Structures are given as structure tokens and as C-alpha cells.
C-alpha positions as CSV (number, residue, x, y, z in Angstrom):
1,X,137.1,141.6,-1.1
2,X,139.3,138.7,0.0
3,X,142.7,139.6,1.2
4,X,145.6,138.6,-1.1
5,X,148.5,136.6,0.2
6,X,152.1,136.5,-0.8
7,X,153.6,133.4,-2.4
8,X,154.1,130.7,0.3
9,X,157.5,130.2,1.8
10,X,158.2,126.5,1.3
11,X,159.7,124.5,4.2
12,X,160.6,120.9,4.8
13,X,157.3,120.6,6.7
14,X,154.4,122.9,5.8
15,X,154.4,126.4,4.4
16,X,154.0,129.9,5.7
17,X,152.7,132.9,3.9
18,X,152.0,136.6,4.6
19,X,148.8,138.5,4.2
20,X,148.8,142.0,2.8
21,X,147.8,143.1,6.3
22,X,151.2,141.9,7.4
23,X,150.1,139.0,9.5
24,X,151.2,135.4,8.8
25,X,149.5,132.1,8.3
26,X,150.7,128.5,8.3
27,X,149.5,125.3,6.6
28,X,150.5,121.7,6.4
29,X,149.3,118.3,5.1
30,X,148.7,115.3,7.4
31,X,149.7,111.7,6.6
32,X,146.6,111.2,4.4
33,X,147.4,114.3,2.3
34,X,144.6,116.4,3.8
35,X,145.6,120.1,4.1
36,X,145.2,121.9,7.5
37,X,145.5,125.6,8.2
38,X,146.4,127.2,11.5
39,X,143.3,128.3,13.4
40,X,144.7,131.7,13.9
41,X,147.1,134.2,12.2
42,X,150.5,135.2,13.6
43,X,152.2,138.5,14.1
44,X,155.6,137.4,12.7
45,X,156.9,134.7,10.3
46,X,158.9,133.2,13.2
47,X,155.7,132.7,15.2
48,X,154.1,130.9,12.3
49,X,157.2,128.7,11.9
50,X,157.2,127.8,15.6
51,X,153.6,126.7,15.3
52,X,154.5,124.4,12.4
53,X,157.5,123.0,14.3
54,X,155.2,122.1,17.3
55,X,152.6,120.6,15.0
56,X,155.3,118.5,13.3
57,X,156.6,117.3,16.7
58,X,153.0,116.2,17.6
59,X,152.7,114.3,14.4
60,X,156.1,112.6,15.0
61,X,155.2,111.6,18.6
62,X,151.7,110.5,17.7
63,X,150.2,113.3,19.7
64,X,148.6,115.0,16.8
65,X,144.8,115.3,16.7
66,X,142.9,116.2,13.6
67,X,141.6,119.7,14.3
68,X,138.4,118.9,12.4
69,X,137.6,115.8,14.5
70,X,136.0,117.8,17.3
71,X,133.4,119.4,15.0
72,X,130.8,116.8,16.0
73,X,128.0,118.4,18.2
74,X,127.9,117.5,21.9
75,X,124.4,116.1,21.8
76,X,125.1,113.6,19.1
77,X,128.3,112.5,20.8
78,X,126.9,112.3,24.3
79,X,123.8,110.3,23.3
80,X,126.0,107.9,21.3
81,X,128.3,107.6,24.3
82,X,125.4,106.7,26.6
83,X,124.1,104.1,24.1
84,X,127.5,102.4,23.9
85,X,128.1,102.1,27.6
86,X,126.0,99.0,28.2
87,X,124.7,100.6,31.5
88,X,122.5,99.1,34.1
89,X,118.9,100.3,33.6
90,X,118.9,102.6,36.7
91,X,122.3,104.2,35.7
92,X,121.1,104.6,32.1
93,X,118.0,106.4,33.3
94,X,120.0,108.6,35.6
95,X,122.5,109.6,32.9
96,X,119.8,110.5,30.4
97,X,117.9,112.6,33.0
98,X,121.1,114.5,33.8
99,X,121.8,115.1,30.1
100,X,118.2,116.2,29.4
101,X,117.9,118.5,32.4
102,X,121.4,119.8,33.1
103,X,123.8,119.3,30.2
104,X,122.0,119.5,26.9
105,X,120.3,122.9,27.6
106,X,123.8,124.4,27.6
107,X,126.0,122.2,25.5
108,X,123.7,120.6,22.9
109,X,124.4,123.0,20.0
110,X,128.1,123.3,20.7
111,X,130.7,121.2,18.9
112,X,133.1,119.3,21.2
113,X,136.0,121.6,20.4
114,X,133.8,124.6,21.3
115,X,133.4,123.4,24.9
116,X,136.2,125.3,26.6
117,X,137.3,125.3,30.3
118,X,135.8,128.8,30.6
119,X,132.4,127.6,29.3
120,X,132.5,124.6,31.7
121,X,133.2,126.9,34.7
122,X,130.4,129.2,33.7
123,X,128.0,126.3,33.4
124,X,129.1,124.9,36.7
125,X,128.6,128.2,38.5
126,X,125.1,128.6,37.0
127,X,124.0,125.1,37.9
128,X,125.2,125.6,41.5
129,X,122.8,128.5,41.8
130,X,119.9,126.6,40.2
131,X,119.9,123.1,41.8
132,X,121.3,121.0,44.6
133,X,125.0,120.3,45.1
134,X,124.7,116.6,44.7
135,X,123.0,116.9,41.3
136,X,125.6,119.4,40.1
137,X,128.4,117.0,41.2
138,X,126.7,114.1,39.3
139,X,126.2,116.2,36.2
140,X,129.8,117.4,36.3
141,X,131.2,113.8,36.6
142,X,129.0,112.8,33.6
143,X,130.2,115.7,31.5
144,X,133.8,115.0,32.4
145,X,133.5,111.3,31.6
146,X,132.0,112.0,28.2
147,X,134.7,114.5,27.3
148,X,137.4,112.2,28.6
149,X,136.2,109.6,26.1
150,X,136.5,112.2,23.4
151,X,140.1,112.8,24.5
152,X,140.8,109.0,24.4
153,X,139.2,108.9,20.9
154,X,141.6,111.6,19.7
155,X,138.7,113.9,19.1
156,X,139.8,116.4,21.7
157,X,143.3,117.3,22.8
158,X,142.5,118.0,26.4
159,X,139.5,117.6,28.7
160,X,138.1,121.1,29.5
161,X,136.6,119.8,32.8
162,X,139.4,121.0,35.2
163,X,137.5,122.3,38.3
164,X,139.1,120.7,41.3
165,X,136.6,118.9,43.5
166,X,133.6,119.7,41.3
167,X,132.7,116.0,41.0
168,X,132.8,115.2,44.7
169,X,129.5,114.8,46.5
170,X,129.3,116.2,50.0
171,X,126.1,114.5,51.1
172,X,124.6,115.4,54.4
173,X,124.9,113.0,57.2
174,X,121.9,110.6,57.1
175,X,119.8,110.2,60.2
176,X,120.1,107.0,62.3
177,X,117.1,105.5,64.2
178,X,117.4,103.9,67.6
179,X,116.5,100.2,67.9
180,X,113.3,101.2,69.7
181,X,112.3,103.5,66.8
182,X,112.9,100.7,64.3
183,X,110.6,98.4,66.2
184,X,107.9,101.1,66.5
185,X,108.2,101.9,62.8
186,X,107.8,98.2,62.0
187,X,104.7,97.8,64.1
188,X,103.1,100.9,62.6
189,X,103.7,99.6,59.0
190,X,101.4,96.7,59.8
191,X,101.9,92.9,59.8
192,X,102.4,92.6,56.0
193,X,105.4,95.1,55.9
194,X,106.7,94.6,59.4
195,X,109.3,92.1,58.4
196,X,110.5,94.2,55.5
197,X,111.4,97.0,58.0
198,X,113.3,94.5,60.1
199,X,115.3,93.3,57.1
200,X,116.0,96.8,55.9
201,X,117.6,97.6,59.3
202,X,118.9,94.3,60.7
203,X,119.9,92.7,57.4
204,X,121.0,96.0,55.9
205,X,119.4,95.1,52.5
206,X,118.8,97.6,49.7
207,X,115.1,98.2,48.7
208,X,115.8,96.7,45.2
209,X,117.2,93.5,46.9
210,X,114.2,93.2,49.1
211,X,111.9,93.5,46.1
212,X,113.5,90.5,44.4
213,X,113.8,88.2,47.5
214,X,112.1,84.9,46.8
215,X,111.0,81.9,48.9
216,X,113.8,79.8,47.5
217,X,116.4,82.3,48.7
218,X,115.4,81.7,52.4
219,X,116.9,79.0,54.6
220,X,114.6,79.2,57.7
221,X,116.6,76.6,59.7
222,X,119.9,78.4,59.2
223,X,118.2,81.8,59.3
224,X,120.0,83.0,56.1
225,X,119.0,84.9,53.0
226,X,120.7,84.4,49.7
227,X,121.0,87.6,47.7
228,X,121.6,87.0,44.0
229,X,119.5,89.5,42.1
230,X,117.9,92.9,42.5
231,X,114.8,94.6,41.0
232,X,115.0,98.4,41.1
233,X,112.0,100.3,40.1
234,X,112.4,102.8,37.3
235,X,110.6,106.2,37.1
236,X,108.3,104.6,34.5
237,X,107.1,102.2,37.2
238,X,108.7,99.2,35.5
239,X,111.2,97.0,37.4
240,X,114.5,96.3,35.9
241,X,115.3,92.9,37.4
242,X,118.8,91.7,37.0
243,X,122.1,91.0,38.7
244,X,123.0,92.8,41.9
245,X,124.7,96.2,41.9
246,X,128.1,94.5,41.8
247,X,129.6,91.0,42.1
248,X,130.0,91.7,45.9
249,X,126.2,92.1,46.1
250,X,125.8,88.4,45.7
251,X,126.1,87.2,49.3
252,X,124.5,85.3,52.1
253,X,123.0,87.3,55.0
254,X,122.9,85.7,58.4
255,X,119.9,86.9,60.5
256,X,120.0,87.5,64.2
257,X,118.1,85.0,66.4
258,X,115.4,87.4,67.4
259,X,114.1,87.5,63.7
260,X,113.4,83.8,63.7
261,X,109.8,84.0,64.7
262,X,109.0,87.1,62.5
263,X,110.7,85.3,59.5
264,X,108.6,82.1,60.0
265,X,105.4,84.1,60.5
266,X,106.0,86.2,57.3
267,X,106.8,83.1,55.2
268,X,103.5,81.5,56.4
269,X,101.2,84.5,56.1
270,X,102.4,86.7,53.3
271,X,105.1,85.2,51.0
272,X,103.9,83.7,47.7
273,X,103.6,79.9,48.1
274,X,105.5,78.6,45.1
275,X,109.2,78.0,45.5
276,X,110.1,81.0,43.3
277,X,107.4,83.2,44.9
278,X,108.2,86.7,46.1
279,X,108.6,87.3,49.8
280,X,107.0,90.8,49.6
281,X,103.8,91.4,47.6
282,X,101.0,93.9,48.0
283,X,97.5,93.2,49.4
284,X,96.3,92.2,45.9
285,X,99.2,89.9,45.2
286,X,101.2,92.2,42.9
287,X,104.8,93.2,43.5
288,X,104.9,96.2,45.8
289,X,105.1,99.6,44.2
290,X,107.5,102.3,45.4
291,X,104.9,105.0,45.5
292,X,102.3,103.1,47.4
293,X,104.8,101.7,49.9
294,X,106.4,105.2,50.2
295,X,103.1,106.8,51.3
296,X,102.5,104.1,53.9
297,X,106.1,104.5,55.2
298,X,105.7,108.3,55.4
299,X,102.5,108.0,57.5
300,X,104.2,105.5,59.9
301,X,107.3,107.6,60.2
302,X,105.3,110.6,61.2
303,X,104.0,108.7,64.2
304,X,107.3,107.5,65.5
305,X,108.5,109.8,68.4
306,X,111.6,111.8,67.6
307,X,112.2,110.2,64.2
308,X,113.3,112.9,61.7
309,X,110.8,113.6,58.8
310,X,113.6,113.2,56.3
311,X,114.2,109.6,57.5
312,X,113.9,107.3,54.4
313,X,113.5,103.6,54.1
314,X,117.1,103.5,52.8
315,X,118.2,105.1,56.1
316,X,117.2,101.8,57.8
317,X,120.3,100.3,56.0
318,X,122.4,103.1,57.4
319,X,121.0,102.4,60.8
320,X,121.8,98.7,60.7
321,X,125.4,99.3,59.4
322,X,126.0,101.9,62.1
323,X,124.8,99.4,64.8
324,X,127.1,96.8,63.4
325,X,130.1,99.2,63.5
326,X,129.3,100.2,67.0
327,X,129.3,96.5,68.0
328,X,132.9,96.2,66.6
329,X,132.3,95.0,63.0
330,X,135.5,95.4,61.0
331,X,135.6,97.2,57.7
332,X,135.7,93.9,55.9
333,X,132.8,92.6,57.9
334,X,130.7,95.6,56.9
335,X,131.7,95.3,53.2
336,X,130.6,91.7,53.1
337,X,127.3,92.3,54.8
338,X,126.5,95.4,52.8
339,X,127.5,93.8,49.5
340,X,130.1,96.5,48.7
341,X,133.1,95.9,46.5
342,X,135.0,99.0,47.7
343,X,135.8,100.5,51.1
344,X,134.5,103.9,50.2
345,X,130.8,103.2,51.2
346,X,131.6,100.9,54.2
347,X,134.1,103.3,55.8
348,X,131.5,105.9,56.6
349,X,130.1,103.6,59.2
350,X,133.5,103.4,61.0
351,X,133.1,106.9,62.3
352,X,133.1,107.1,66.1
353,X,129.8,108.1,67.6
354,X,129.3,109.8,71.0
355,X,127.8,106.7,72.4
356,X,130.7,104.6,71.1
357,X,133.2,107.0,72.8
358,X,131.3,106.7,76.1
359,X,131.4,102.9,75.8
360,X,135.2,103.0,75.2
361,X,135.7,105.2,78.2
362,X,133.7,102.8,80.3
363,X,135.7,99.8,79.0
364,X,138.9,101.7,79.8
365,X,137.6,102.4,83.3
366,X,136.9,98.7,83.8
367,X,140.3,97.7,82.5
368,X,142.1,100.1,84.9
369,X,140.1,98.9,87.8
370,X,140.8,95.2,86.9
371,X,144.5,95.7,86.3
372,X,145.3,97.8,89.4
373,X,142.7,96.6,91.8
374,X,141.9,100.2,92.7
375,X,141.2,103.5,91.2
376,X,142.8,107.0,91.6
377,X,141.4,108.9,94.6
378,X,142.2,112.3,96.0
379,X,144.5,112.3,99.1
380,X,143.0,113.6,102.3
381,X,145.2,116.7,102.3
382,X,146.8,118.4,99.3
383,X,150.6,118.2,99.0
384,X,152.8,121.1,100.0
385,X,152.7,124.0,97.6
386,X,149.2,123.1,96.3
387,X,146.5,125.6,97.2
388,X,143.7,124.2,99.4
389,X,140.7,123.1,97.4
390,X,142.7,122.5,94.2
391,X,141.8,119.1,92.5
392,X,144.6,116.6,93.1
393,X,144.7,113.1,91.8
394,X,146.9,110.5,93.4
395,X,148.8,108.4,90.9
396,X,147.7,104.9,90.3
397,X,151.1,103.4,91.2
398,X,153.6,104.7,93.6
399,X,156.1,107.2,92.0
400,X,159.6,105.9,91.6
């Protein structure tokens, strides 16, 4: 039998009334005249009135959110969010895969306002136990972005994704090949794919940029490549040809002199002959496939001495950028050559390697020798008060 209520106590804004149980409820009408009731009951009349006062203040300041707005289910909202983004094909494919595998199994049946911070924390902890840290970080960032749009749309009052650092990827340091290993890998790939390996390392091109390189993009006299488009391969096997990853991706790459002969040889032997012909095609004249090329790359990698088995084709780009940084390339130099619009990706190549530290020490040694005309040397006998046999270094200049 439903509980009976006392007559409502009228106020300037809203109304409060008491149940026979002794607890209190509150209700009000929004600007459209729609009635809303408090989502919970209150122990005292004062508590109910305070709740109404806060609600009225939210309405006055424009911070009020219709409590029924968040009753849309997460799956419907998330899929519509993805459809409306206008994403690049590879990003769209990634987001839908993350939704299907990592978000919808937990949140699909929940309404947006049922996704609480506690539920997000539980989901995050379970995902960390089930899959890799990078995938969890990507999934968390996607969930947070979807729910932030719900906040911006006044569907949610606050984003429940509040786990500090959960969206940050801590990727393992990628392996770097030596120059000798790059050359050995190129030879093992065979003459048709040899030049692609060189461009991956010494032009630091992305695989999808290499896939869309055409004869008209090459200036053999100036040894330059013009990068304007990319052709990433989707999981379906189709290529999504279009603009480069960002506006910075449109750039001109200057090749080192030692690639002059390999460039001319590849253009004469393997590139399609028409002006818009692709530079890299398979043995049967079709654009190269990631799976076929990957198998060939794996076999060649296994034969290169001391090259890690987790070394990927993309790591050639990492190798080339590291070599440029070690040769003194500035952060801006790296950004331009890599086709990056932000410093985040380029700055990882600014780390100081052991070989670079040895080189700097050698340069410092040369500078000291040049500026002083001599180097520190131990005196024939130790000064007074220094035990015999203790290492003593004479100052470079006479003490004042």
C-alpha cells in the first residue's frame, strides 16, 4: 500500500512534504513547467529545504541539469558520439574496437547517470588485470572523452572518470638498430624492398606514408621526397587513402647523399612507370599488403645479428630519429622531419644515450686540450700531507 503524504508546505520555490514514515521529500518545477522530485528522501524538513535552495541556485546560475537527461543508455550515446566525430578511418576503427572489446561489455546497459566514479574505478581495476596497460589507457581516455561530451551537453553534472594518470600511456622504450643492422636488414629484404627499409630509417617515414609515395613525389636531382598523403591499411585489408596524420605531415624530406644510387635504381627497376605510379608495389604489381610484407620482414629480422625479435618496421623510424638527435638535430629539426605538430613525440628522441655521453666527454677533452695546450697530470711526488700512492691531480692552471 503506497505511503500517504502530508499536505505539501508551499514555498517561494518548490514544495516540501512529509511521509507518514516521518521522512521528507521535495519537489519543484523547471522553467518549462515540468515537475521534478528529489532523488532521495530527507531526515528533516530543513534538509529538504536546503536541497531546494541549492537546486534553485543552480537554476539561477545556469548550472542546473535536467536529472532525466542522463537516462540515455551508454551504448546509444557512445556510438552516436563516434558517428559525429568525423574521425580519420584508422581512429574510427580503433575507437569502435575499444568500445566493442573493453567498454560496452561493462557499460552498454547502463544509463549515463548510472556510471559513477566507483563503477569506473572497478572497471579500470578489472581491465588492468585482463589486458595490457596501453590498451587500458586508450580505453580510459575514450570513456573519459565520451562522458566529458555528456557533461558539455548538460546531460551529466560531472565526469565520473577521475582516476589520476589512468589515461597516460607508459610505453616501453622501443629498440634502436645500429646503422650496420639497418643495412643488413635492407639486404635481407631483397632488392624490391631494400629501398623501403632505407627510407623507413634514414627518411624516418611512417609505413602509411611509404605506401602512398608516388613517382611524381620524387625529385631525383634534388634527392627530395614530397609527402602529401598517407594510405594506412585497415584491419579489413582496405587502405584508407587521405591526408597525412596532421598538417605538419605535409613536408619535403631531403635524403642523404648515399641514398642517391639506391633511389635511382629503385625508380628504374620497381616503381610504377606512370607519373602517378606508386613507388612500392608487390611482385604482381599490386600495392603491398601489411601481412605479406610483415612475414617477409620477420624472416629478415630473425637473421640480423643481435637485432631484437620485437623490432618492428616502425622502429626503423625510431632508429632514424635517434641517429638525427645524436648528430645534434634540434627539437624543431626533428619535428619538421618527422611531420609532428607537437613536441611530445619529438622530445623522446632528445634523450641522452650512453654513446652520446661518451662523445660529449671526448669533445670536452679535446676542448680542454686545445684551450690549455696541455692536460692535467700527476706530479712526480705527492704534496705534503697526502699519503703515498693516493691519486693526485695537478690543476690545469697555476693556483692563485
